MDAnalysis code that builds the backbone (N, CA, C; Angstrom):
import MDAnalysis as mda
import numpy as np

u = mda.Universe.empty(312, n_residues=104, atom_resindex=np.repeat(np.arange(104), 3), trajectory=True)
u.add_TopologyAttr("name", ["N", "CA", "C"] * 104)
u.add_TopologyAttr("resid", np.arange(1, 105))
u.add_TopologyAttr("resname", ["UNK", "UNK", "UNK", "UNK", "UNK", "UNK", "UNK", "UNK", "UNK", "UNK", "UNK", "UNK", "UNK", "UNK", "UNK", "UNK", "UNK", "UNK", "UNK", "UNK", "UNK", "UNK", "UNK", "UNK", "UNK", "UNK", "UNK", "UNK", "UNK", "UNK", "UNK", "UNK", "UNK", "UNK", "UNK", "UNK", "UNK", "UNK", "UNK", "UNK", "UNK", "UNK", "UNK", "UNK", "UNK", "UNK", "UNK", "UNK", "UNK", "UNK", "UNK", "UNK", "UNK", "UNK", "UNK", "UNK", "UNK", "UNK", "UNK", "UNK", "UNK", "UNK", "UNK", "UNK", "UNK", "UNK", "UNK", "UNK", "UNK", "UNK", "UNK", "UNK", "UNK", "UNK", "UNK", "UNK", "UNK", "UNK", "UNK", "UNK", "UNK", "UNK", "UNK", "UNK", "UNK", "UNK", "UNK", "UNK", "UNK", "UNK", "UNK", "UNK", "UNK", "UNK", "UNK", "UNK", "UNK", "UNK", "UNK", "UNK", "UNK", "UNK", "UNK", "UNK"])
u.atoms.positions = np.array([
    [0.849, -1.168, 0.000],
    [0.000, 0.000, 0.000],
    [0.895, 1.231, 0.000],
    [0.522, 2.230, -0.811],
    [1.249, 3.487, -0.887],
    [0.313, 4.623, -0.476],
    [0.853, 5.547, 0.279],
    [0.072, 6.660, 0.812],
    [0.631, 7.971, 0.279],
    [-0.265, 8.849, -0.136],
    [0.127, 10.170, -0.596],
    [-0.637, 11.233, 0.160],
    [-0.004, 12.364, 0.329],
    [-0.655, 13.514, 0.957],
    [-0.319, 14.738, 0.129],
    [-1.234, 15.672, 0.130],
    [-1.045, 16.878, -0.665],
    [-1.530, 18.068, 0.153],
    [-0.745, 19.131, 0.122],
    [-1.115, 20.381, 0.803],
    [-1.285, 21.443, -0.277],
    [-2.469, 22.059, -0.318],
    [-2.762, 23.089, -1.319],
    [-3.147, 24.373, -0.606],
    [-2.382, 25.422, -0.861],
    [-2.636, 26.711, -0.234],
    [-3.209, 27.667, -1.281],
    [-4.292, 28.358, -0.904],
    [-5.011, 29.232, -1.832],
    [-5.284, 30.606, -1.228],
    [-5.366, 31.579, -2.118],
    [-5.967, 32.865, -1.796],
    [-7.405, 32.780, -2.318],
    [-8.338, 33.387, -1.589],
    [-9.735, 33.395, -1.996],
    [-10.082, 34.848, -2.349],
    [-9.775, 35.266, -3.583],
    [-9.956, 36.661, -3.955],
    [-11.421, 37.092, -3.885],
    [-11.638, 38.281, -3.347],
    [-12.985, 38.831, -3.314],
    [-13.900, 38.275, -2.243],
    [-13.420, 37.353, -1.420],
    [-14.275, 36.833, -0.345],
    [-14.577, 37.978, 0.622],
    [-15.860, 38.204, 0.877],
    [-16.271, 39.318, 1.727],
    [-16.408, 38.938, 3.196],
    [-16.510, 37.640, 3.451],
    [-16.646, 37.160, 4.827],
    [-16.352, 35.662, 4.851],
    [-16.375, 35.084, 6.044],
    [-16.070, 33.652, 6.174],
    [-17.105, 32.776, 5.469],
    [-18.354, 33.199, 5.497],
    [-19.404, 32.414, 4.836],
    [-19.145, 32.315, 3.335],
    [-18.765, 33.424, 2.734],
    [-18.448, 33.447, 1.305],
    [-17.251, 32.548, 1.007],
    [-16.213, 32.670, 1.817],
    [-15.022, 31.832, 1.637],
    [-15.384, 30.354, 1.774],
    [-16.122, 30.005, 2.806],
    [-16.444, 28.590, 3.054],
    [-17.298, 27.996, 1.941],
    [-18.160, 28.808, 1.347],
    [-18.973, 28.326, 0.226],
    [-18.077, 27.917, -0.938],
    [-17.107, 28.760, -1.257],
    [-16.193, 28.458, -2.368],
    [-15.307, 27.252, -2.053],
    [-14.802, 27.207, -0.836],
    [-13.918, 26.104, -0.442],
    [-14.695, 24.792, -0.406],
    [-15.904, 24.811, 0.125],
    [-16.726, 23.592, 0.178],
    [-17.001, 23.064, -1.224],
    [-17.253, 23.975, -2.159],
    [-17.496, 23.562, -3.542],
    [-16.289, 22.809, -4.109],
    [-15.101, 23.366, -3.902],
    [-13.896, 22.687, -4.398],
    [-13.692, 21.349, -3.695],
    [-13.838, 21.329, -2.373],
    [-13.652, 20.076, -1.621],
    [-14.605, 18.992, -2.121],
    [-15.864, 19.349, -2.334],
    [-16.859, 18.370, -2.796],
    [-16.510, 17.833, -4.184],
    [-16.093, 18.730, -5.085],
    [-15.736, 18.290, -6.437],
    [-14.504, 17.388, -6.426],
    [-13.505, 17.723, -5.620],
    [-12.282, 16.914, -5.537],
    [-12.607, 15.536, -4.970],
    [-13.342, 15.501, -3.868],
    [-13.682, 14.217, -3.238],
    [-14.495, 13.338, -4.181],
    [-15.447, 13.937, -4.881],
    [-16.294, 13.179, -5.791],
    [-15.510, 12.654, -6.990],
    [-14.703, 13.499, -7.571],
    [-13.991, 13.120, -8.798],
    [-12.848, 12.144, -8.551],
    [-12.125, 12.308, -7.435],
    [-10.921, 11.521, -7.204],
    [-11.065, 10.463, -6.107],
    [-12.169, 10.464, -5.389],
    [-12.360, 9.477, -4.330],
    [-11.328, 9.610, -3.219],
    [-11.047, 10.838, -2.810],
    [-10.044, 11.118, -1.788],
    [-10.702, 11.816, -0.610],
    [-9.981, 11.906, 0.496],
    [-10.435, 12.686, 1.632],
    [-9.803, 14.068, 1.556],
    [-10.621, 15.097, 1.789],
    [-10.168, 16.482, 1.705],
    [-10.632, 17.212, 2.956],
    [-9.739, 18.029, 3.537],
    [-10.101, 18.819, 4.711],
    [-9.405, 20.172, 4.653],
    [-10.067, 21.183, 5.195],
    [-9.416, 22.477, 5.376],
    [-8.558, 22.334, 6.631],
    [-7.255, 22.494, 6.489],
    [-6.334, 22.174, 7.583],
    [-5.652, 23.391, 8.199],
    [-5.842, 24.574, 7.619],
    [-5.224, 25.781, 8.169],
    [-5.956, 27.003, 7.636],
    [-5.764, 28.136, 8.290],
    [-6.328, 29.433, 7.901],
    [-7.856, 29.414, 7.910],
    [-8.458, 28.621, 8.784],
    [-9.913, 28.527, 8.821],
    [-10.584, 29.854, 9.166],
    [-9.935, 30.712, 9.928],
    [-10.558, 31.961, 10.355],
    [-10.167, 33.166, 9.499],
    [-9.427, 32.931, 8.425],
    [-9.052, 34.026, 7.526],
    [-10.010, 34.068, 6.346],
    [-10.488, 35.235, 5.990],
    [-11.482, 35.368, 4.930],
    [-10.946, 35.040, 3.560],
    [-9.722, 35.415, 3.285],
    [-9.233, 35.304, 1.917],
    [-8.081, 34.322, 1.766],
    [-8.055, 33.332, 2.618],
    [-7.000, 32.336, 2.506],
    [-7.489, 30.999, 3.043],
    [-6.979, 29.917, 2.434],
    [-7.300, 28.582, 2.933],
    [-6.167, 27.631, 2.595],
    [-6.075, 26.575, 3.380],
    [-5.119, 25.504, 3.120],
    [-5.895, 24.193, 3.202],
    [-5.813, 23.417, 2.124],
    [-6.488, 22.120, 2.079],
    [-5.473, 20.998, 2.184],
    [-5.862, 19.947, 2.859],
    [-5.078, 18.724, 2.908],
    [-5.850, 17.627, 2.215],
    [-5.156, 16.821, 1.419],
    [-5.784, 15.729, 0.676],
    [-5.006, 14.455, 0.954],
    [-5.712, 13.352, 1.207],
    [-5.075, 12.062, 1.467],
    [-5.508, 11.050, 0.415],
    [-4.516, 10.290, -0.095],
    [-4.768, 9.273, -1.112],
    [-4.080, 7.974, -0.699],
    [-4.668, 6.879, -1.107],
    [-4.073, 5.556, -0.890],
    [-4.191, 4.784, -2.188],
    [-3.139, 4.024, -2.527],
    [-3.166, 3.231, -3.750],
    [-2.354, 1.960, -3.561],
    [-2.610, 1.006, -4.425],
    [-1.904, -0.267, -4.349],
    [-0.498, -0.223, -4.916],
    [-0.262, 0.684, -5.863],
    [1.072, 0.784, -6.454],
    [1.534, 2.242, -6.454],
    [2.824, 2.430, -6.440],
    [3.372, 3.779, -6.441],
    [3.053, 4.503, -7.746],
    [3.106, 3.792, -8.867],
    [2.835, 4.449, -10.149],
    [1.386, 4.929, -10.227],
    [0.448, 4.129, -9.731],
    [-0.957, 4.556, -9.704],
    [-1.115, 5.790, -8.820],
    [-0.475, 5.781, -7.668],
    [-0.571, 6.900, -6.741],
    [-0.025, 8.175, -7.371],
    [1.130, 8.083, -7.994],
    [1.737, 9.265, -8.622],
    [0.875, 9.794, -9.777],
    [0.290, 8.906, -10.548],
    [-0.582, 9.335, -11.647],
    [-1.821, 10.051, -11.107],
    [-2.421, 9.515, -10.052],
    [-3.589, 10.169, -9.442],
    [-3.216, 11.513, -8.851],
    [-2.051, 11.584, -8.214],
    [-1.619, 12.851, -7.624],
    [-1.354, 13.898, -8.704],
    [-0.760, 13.497, -9.808],
    [-0.513, 14.431, -10.913],
    [-1.836, 14.986, -11.450],
    [-2.818, 14.112, -11.633],
    [-4.127, 14.543, -12.119],
    [-4.798, 15.462, -11.090],
    [-4.642, 15.144, -9.830],
    [-5.219, 15.953, -8.769],
    [-4.596, 17.345, -8.736],
    [-3.292, 17.435, -8.875],
    [-2.615, 18.733, -8.895],
    [-3.124, 19.571, -10.070],
    [-3.245, 18.965, -11.233],
    [-3.762, 19.700, -12.395],
    [-5.176, 20.232, -12.124],
    [-6.009, 19.394, -11.536],
    [-7.384, 19.780, -11.229],
    [-7.419, 20.922, -10.209],
    [-6.583, 20.848, -9.187],
    [-6.572, 21.857, -8.128],
    [-6.114, 23.226, -8.618],
    [-5.402, 23.274, -9.713],
    [-4.924, 24.558, -10.230],
    [-5.918, 25.213, -11.180],
    [-7.029, 24.555, -11.467],
    [-7.956, 25.040, -12.488],
    [-9.174, 25.782, -11.933],
    [-9.351, 25.873, -10.635],
    [-10.542, 26.514, -10.084],
    [-10.458, 28.028, -10.280],
    [-11.412, 28.637, -10.991],
    [-11.339, 30.075, -11.258],
    [-11.649, 30.947, -10.038],
    [-12.220, 30.351, -8.982],
    [-12.593, 31.120, -7.789],
    [-11.494, 31.191, -6.743],
    [-10.394, 30.474, -6.971],
    [-9.304, 30.430, -6.005],
    [-7.980, 30.640, -6.725],
    [-7.064, 31.344, -6.088],
    [-5.734, 31.568, -6.654],
    [-4.733, 30.694, -5.896],
    [-4.052, 29.830, -6.612],
    [-3.090, 28.905, -6.007],
    [-1.860, 29.666, -5.514],
    [-1.530, 29.458, -4.252],
    [-0.303, 30.013, -3.689],
    [0.791, 28.952, -3.633],
    [0.391, 27.698, -3.569],
    [1.354, 26.607, -3.570],
    [0.676, 25.268, -3.385],
    [1.217, 24.261, -4.050],
    [0.723, 22.882, -3.888],
    [1.935, 21.998, -3.659],
    [1.890, 21.254, -2.560],
    [3.005, 20.389, -2.198],
    [2.521, 18.950, -2.089],
    [2.819, 18.111, -3.091],
    [2.465, 16.689, -2.998],
    [3.597, 15.910, -2.329],
    [3.220, 14.835, -1.655],
    [4.231, 13.982, -1.027],
    [3.772, 12.531, -1.092],
    [4.666, 11.672, -1.560],
    [4.408, 10.232, -1.582],
    [5.235, 9.612, -0.471],
    [4.563, 8.881, 0.387],
    [5.261, 8.221, 1.482],
    [5.793, 6.878, 1.015],
    [6.806, 6.417, 1.667],
    [7.364, 5.105, 1.359],
    [6.278, 4.042, 1.494],
    [6.540, 2.919, 0.931],
    [5.587, 1.809, 1.014],
    [5.217, 1.557, 2.472],
    [3.926, 1.437, 2.719],
    [3.424, 1.217, 4.071],
    [2.949, -0.226, 4.165],
    [3.594, -1.007, 5.012],
    [3.199, -2.396, 5.231],
    [2.805, -2.559, 6.688],
    [1.529, -2.394, 7.005],
    [1.123, -2.518, 8.399],
    [1.286, -3.943, 8.898],
    [1.642, -4.041, 10.144],
    [1.746, -5.346, 10.801],
    [0.339, -5.736, 11.257],
    [-0.333, -6.536, 10.436],
    [-1.713, -6.873, 10.718],
    [-1.883, -7.696, 11.991],
    [-0.856, -8.390, 12.429],
    [-0.963, -9.169, 13.666],
    [-1.091, -8.249, 14.880],
    [-0.665, -7.007, 14.768],
    [-0.778, -6.080, 15.898],
    [-2.231, -5.720, 16.182],
    [-3.128, -5.922, 15.204],
    [-4.526, -5.607, 15.400],
    [-5.276, -6.715, 16.131],
    [-4.699, -7.882, 16.235],
    [-5.392, -9.011, 16.870],
    [-5.385, -8.894, 18.363],
])
């Protein structure tokens, strides 16, 4: 099993209040989760009107599949017209082999 994580930092131009910002961020989170089958959360800058940081978690059976999904995800995250990308940092973790006997 291979695990990937991605941190995406955005400016939310023109957001007039937190409600406006959260509406835009929720829309992106819902589209990402639906399209890519990943978990997405706002992980920083929750109280700032014009900024947000999203965290995305992915799991795959092979490293090549994980990297391909992450590449597609990065492309998708840069295309939202309502948010300005400040930075996207993807990370692939080493192969994760849990010791299943520890769960018994």
